[in-house]
N, C-alpha and C positions, 0 to 999 in steps of 0.2 A: 289314682293316688291324691290328693292334695299333697303340697309343699309349702310347710313354715321353719319359716326359719326364726328362732325363739332369743332372746337372753333375755334368763331372769335373774335378777340376787335373791328376794326373797321366795324360800319354799316352797309359804299357800301358797302364791300366785302359779306358781310350773307347776301348782296340782289341777289348780283349778283347768289352767289352762290344757294340763294333757286331761282333764276329766272333759270338758268343753271340746278338745283336736286331738279325737286318739289317732288322727291318720298324720298328723306330726314323722318326719322323717327326718328331719334337722334341729336339732339343738343345740341350745347353747346357755351356760351356765357360766357366771361371774359371780365366785364370794355367793358360795351359794353349797346348798349339800342336798342330802337324796335323802327319797322315802320309799320304802316296801314298793309303797303302791304304782308308783312309774314303773316300776320293773312289769306289773299288771298291768295300765292304760297305754304304754307307750309300747303297741308290737308291732307296731310298723316303723319305725325307730330305722334309720341306719344308720346317722350320723352321728355324731357324742362329739360333743366340746366342749371340756370342764378346763375352769378357769382359776384359779387363787381358791381351791373347796375344801370339803370338809369332807371324806367319804367314810364313812366308817361302818358300814351296813352290807353284809356283805351280799346285800343281795344285788349291789350298783354292779357286781359281774352277771347276776344271772343275767340284768339290761344288754350289759355288753356281751356276751354271748349270742348277740342274734344281731349287733353293728357285723357293716359291713366295714365305718372307718370308723375311729376311734385318737380323739387327739387329747393327752392330759399335761397338764404345765400347770408348776409350784403347785401342789395340790398334795391336800393328805391321805391316804390312801389307803384301802382293808387287805388284810390278808387275804390271800391267792389261795381258794377253794381248792382240794385233793383232784377233787369229780370236772370242774367247770372245764371247756375245750373251747373254741373261739374257730369253728368248722369256716366260717363264713366273714370272717373281719377280714379283708385287704389289705389294709391301710394303719399302720401300728405307728401315733404319732407322740413322744414322750417327751417331755422335755426338766423342768427340774418337779424332784417331789420329795414331800419330808414324809422321815421315819426311813428303817429299815427292811421293815417286815416285806417289802415286795420284793420281787428277787427276776428285774427284766427279762434276763438271758429267760427263766425259767418261763416266765410268760410270754415272751414272744416265741417260745417250743413247741407253747399251746396253738399256735395261727398256723396251722400249716401252709397255708391257702396265700400266707403275705406276698403282696408285690410290692410294698410300700414301706422302709422299714428305719425309722426316724429316733434314735437312742444318745439318749449321753452319756458320760463317759468321763467320770472326775479321777481324782487321784485314787493313791492311796487302794484301796479293795476292787473302789473299780475296775485296774488292769483286769483284777484276776475275770472281773465280767467280760472284756472285753476276752481275754482267749477263752473265756470258755465260748464266748458265741465264737469265736474264730471255727471251734471244734463242732461243733454241730451244722457250720454253711457248709463245712468239709462233706461232714458226711448228706450232707442236701437235705437237714430237715424243712429248708423252703425252696422247693424246684420250681417255682413262680418267679420266685424273687429279680425283679428289674432296676429297684432303686435301695440305693441305700446310703443315708447320710451318718454318720456316726462316726462324732469327730467328740474332743481327741481322742485319736486311736492309738498308746502306743504300745502296739504291738509290730516283731520285728515281717520284717519283706518274705521270708518263706509260710509265715500267717494269711499275711494283705494276700496275697500268692494263690491262695486255697479255696478265700475266701470267694475271691475271684472267677475261678477255674470252676467254684462249686453253678455258677450263677447262669439262668438263661440269658441270649445277648440280651446286651444292660443296656439301660437310657441312663443314669445318672449316679455318678460316684463323688462321694462328699467324704471326703478321708486330709481333712488336712492337720497336719501333726505326726500322722503315720510313721510307719518303717517304710511305706511303696519305696519300692526300689530297681534298679533291672529286675529279678525273679516278675515281681506283678505285673513291671511295666508290659513283659515279652506275653504275658497269663492275656494282661488286659487290647495288646493287638485284634485280639479275637475281639473286640465290643466295639474297633474304629466304625466300623460303621453304621451300628448303630447310635452309638453312644448320643448323648444330649448337655450333660452338663455334668465336666470338671471338678473338682478344687481338687490341686494338688499342692495349697500351701504351705509353707511350710513344713516340705517336708527333705529332707536334708540332702536323700538320698537318689533325688530326682535331678538331671543333668537337661543344661541346654537344648543339648540337642532331643534328648527324650521328648522336650515339648513344641521344637519346632519338624515333627516328627506326627506329632501329633496334628498340629497345627496340618501336618499338609497330608495329611491320610485321613477326618475325621469330616463327610462331607454332611452328616447335619450338624454338628457342633452349635449347639443353641448362647451355651454359658463354661466361658475356658477364666478359671482360676490358676495361677502360677507364681514362681517367687522370680527368677529370672531367665532371661533369654540372652545369648550373646548375637550380636548385630553380624559378624559374622556368619552364624551358622545360619541362621537366617536370607543371607545375599548367597551361601556356595547351597542351601537346602534348593529343596524340593519347590513348588508353588502351594504357595494354601490353601485348601478347599471349601473351606470350612465357613462357604457365602453366607450362609445361611445367623452368624453368629452376634449373637442378640449384646453380649457384653467380656471384654477380652481385659483381662488382667494383669499384667505382668511386667514385671521390670525386662525393658527393650535394653540393654550395656549396647556400650561403644570405644569402653576404655579398653578394650580387647586384650584383656589380662596385665595390663597395667588397676594401678592401684584407682581407688578414687581419687576425684578430682577433690582435692579443698582449699578452700580458701588460703590465699597468704598474705601473711599482715592486711586481716580484713580485705582482701579486693583479689575475689574467683578469677582464676582462670578460664578464659574463653579459648576455644577454638574454634576460629576462625580466621579470614581475610584479611580481619579491623583490628583482630591484635594479637600479628604473629608469631610479633616479640614475646606473648607470653605463652606459647606452648610448650615451652619446651618446661616449664613451671611446675609440670602436672607430677603429681609426686614425685621433687627431689629428693625427698630421702631415699628410696634406689635407683640401684644403678642398671637395674632395667629399661627408665626408663627413659624414650624419647619423641622429639616432636613427630605431632603426627602428620602425613603430608595433606594438605588442604585438599588438593583435588581430592587423592583418595576418599576425605573423608564427606568430600561431598558425593562420589560414588556411593559408595556405603549408603549416604543418608537416603539418597534418592529411589535407588531400588529396596532399601526397608518399606520407605511412604511406599513403593510398585505393588509390592507385598499389602500393604493394611489396605491398600484403594479396594481391593477386594470384597472388603465387611460393607455390603452394600444396608447388611439390615443393623450396622451396629448400633446401640443405642447407648452404651459408658462405654468409655478409650481410657483406661488409665495405666497408666503405659510408665510413672513413679517409680518412685524409691522411699517408701513413706515407713518403711517398716528399719530404714536407713536415718533416717532422718528422723523418727524418732528414738532410737537408739544410739545412733554418736553424732562425736563432737571433733570436730580439728581441733590438730598441737593450739593452736589461738583459743577458741573457745569458740570455733561458728558452726554452725551445720556444716555435715558434709557434703558436698557436692558429686555427683558423676555425668559425665560425659552420655546421656541418653538421647531422646528423640530431638528433636531439633527443631523445632516449631514455626520454622520460616520459611515465607513461599521464595528464597533463592538457595533454600538448601532441596525444594522436593511440596513443600508440603502443600501446593497447587492438585497433587494427580487425589489429592483427596475431597475433591470437588463433590463426588456419588456417595459422600458421608454425610443424606440428609436427611437419617434420620436422628442423631446423631444431638442426647440430651447433655451425659456428661464429660467433661473433659478431667481426665487427673495427669501430671507432669511432677508433682511433689518430688524433689531431691535434684530434680535434675537442670541442668548449668544452660540459661535460654539466659538470649540478646534479642528479643522481640521486639516486632516496633508496628509504632500505629497501620502503619500497610496491612501489617501482618491481622494485625487486631478489623480493622477495615476490611481484609477477605473472609475470615469468620465470622463476623456477624453479617455478611451479601448470601455467603453459603450453608453455613451451620445455623440459618432460622432457629430450629428445635433445639439449638443450644441451651441447655436452665444452667447448668453454673460449670461454674472451673475453678482449680484450683491449683499451686502450683508459681514460685516469681517467675516472671514476663520477661525482668530484667535481672539478671545477678551480677550486674555492673554498679547500673545506676539506679541507684534507691526511686531517687526522681521521675526518671523517664515509670518505673514498673508505679509509681502510685500513678502515674498518670495514666498509665494501659486499665488501670482497673476502676478507674472512672467513667472510660470509655466505655467498659462490658458493662458495669453498673446503669450506667445512664439507659443501656438498651434492656435492660430486665435479667443482663447473666450476674447469678448470683453468684462471690468472688470469694 
């Protein structure tokens, strides 16, 4: 069977291509429409992608009934006929669509052999759709389901647990902004040995301890995204086993229960031997704020770096606090800074010499006093680095500019 991937915008061109080459198995339609003849001509089609099109002919669904993979985004779709099912469809991905004629969950329920589901959930009436999806999942509608991306998913922890419990050994779980919490996490443990992608961003019930357990229990993990893990839980926890990880996005927090390190009269507080006097200023508005022992902080930083050093395949390392930078400002109008991973050789950066595949580094919103020596080391050992984002020196703006210029001179986007 011939493989022919095509992308057409003109319906006439699509029809001609279909008649000339009926063995097409992968068709991409952009800003186009659909003709009934396509359902008759494309008998071998297995994968259909339609983007920004208008599809009003019900024969569109007749064609889809023979597919194995269907990707739909930003389209006007016809009403689903009552007698059409999709027994061969294993991969369903739907982005935005126009109109309310299509019930996405009803559509998905007719695809009993789905292994991968990507569905949008918005606000208002779409929340009811999410609840309906949960009930169908718990009833075993998709016994082969291995990968779910259904975000944002505003359903409670118990419903998320039910969906997870109904699934076979899971490969991908992307449900940011969901009610994922203790109940769901207990069930997620059954998938630890197989899960590849896990996205728990903006799940308010996910704790630092949960994230540490994931990283120390999921040997196949390739992508992990979470909100915050405390450095103390990394230090006190089991060794990480996710050596195949290619993307890690999580705020590594060294504040140890203290509030964010904010700027004081325009000068950021640095926890470092060079600025020992400034350590007492960490959130001086709270009675519980105490100076951090420099030796203790050095040791914690090094032990966190040691955990990170197992990530030999990492491409994207994001240990910053972007959400806090975007939404929070200090009392004096300055962006909030946090005690995060200290990217200096004196704190243990050299332990990451084995991260030779890293292309993207982000440490937004963290307090840093990186120097030229550290940047030179990065350029020597991370030759694949393409971009870095964050403030390199939070105290000295001139040195920060100097460090940026050095990186840019060597082709690193900043």
